N, C-alpha and C positions, 0 to 999 in steps of 0.2 A: 503492501499499499502505501502511495505518495505520501509524503511529508512536508507541509506547505510552507514548513520553517527551514527547510533544507536548502539552502541557495543552488545547487547542482540539477534540483526539481526546476526551480524558478528559470533558471537561464535552458533549460531544457524546452519548458512550456512557451519563454519566450523565443526559442529559435523554430520551434515549431508554426506557432504565430506567424514568424515572420514569413517563414519558408509556405506559408496559406497563401499569405498577401501576395506573395510575388509570384507564388503559381496563378492566381487570381488575374493580378496584370499581366502578365504574361500569355495567358489566354482570350484575352480583350484586346491586347495590343494589335493584332492584323486587322480587326474590324474597326480601327480608326483611321477617318480617312485624312492623308496629309497634303492631298492635291491643293494647290492654289488657285485655282479655278472652278466656277461652275460648270456642270457637265457641257452646257451651253460653249464653253472656251471663254467667257466673261470673266474679267478680272474681277477676284471674290475681296470683298471687304469683311475684315473682322467684326463681331458684335461684341469680342470683349478681346484684348488684349492684357496679360500678364507678363512684366517686362523686369528687370533687373533683379533677378530672383536665382535661386538654384534649385532645378528640376532634375528629377533622377528620371530619365527614360524609358529604363528597362530594354534597350537597344546597347547591343554590344559594340557595335561601331559606334554610336555616339551619345555616350551613357550621362551625358551631364548636357543642361542646357540650361540660358539665361533668361529665356522669354517662351512664352507660347501666347498662338493667337486660336481664338474659337470662333467659330460661323456656324452659326443653324444647330447646334449641341457636337460640331464635330473639330476636332484640331485639324488646321488648315497650317499651321505653320510651328514648329519647334526644333528650336535653335537661337541664334544671338539675338539680340534687341532691334539690330538694324533689320533682320529676316523678320520678325511680328511685325515691326512699324511698318514696313513696306504695305503691309495690308491692310492698315488706317485709315477707314474712309469717314465721311462728315457724319455717317450716324453710331461710330464707335466713342464710348464714352471716353472724356479725355481725363 
């Protein structure tokens, strides 16, 4: 039986929780659209831009980003502040 006061048991539970969270993120990652244009080919303006941050992307080739842009509930840019801000439109909050 697990002892709640045992530090090794606590670390084990934390490791399992972190692994579950990463697995869930990896499962949803392919479903995120990262295209910067609408299907019609028109440039896309972001509804929300989060920048000057530290984002973990769960992408082995590009594990960190400083900004994300979101449009219609989908990620349209994940990368540098400049990449995300390039999608800023007149309706994007300031």
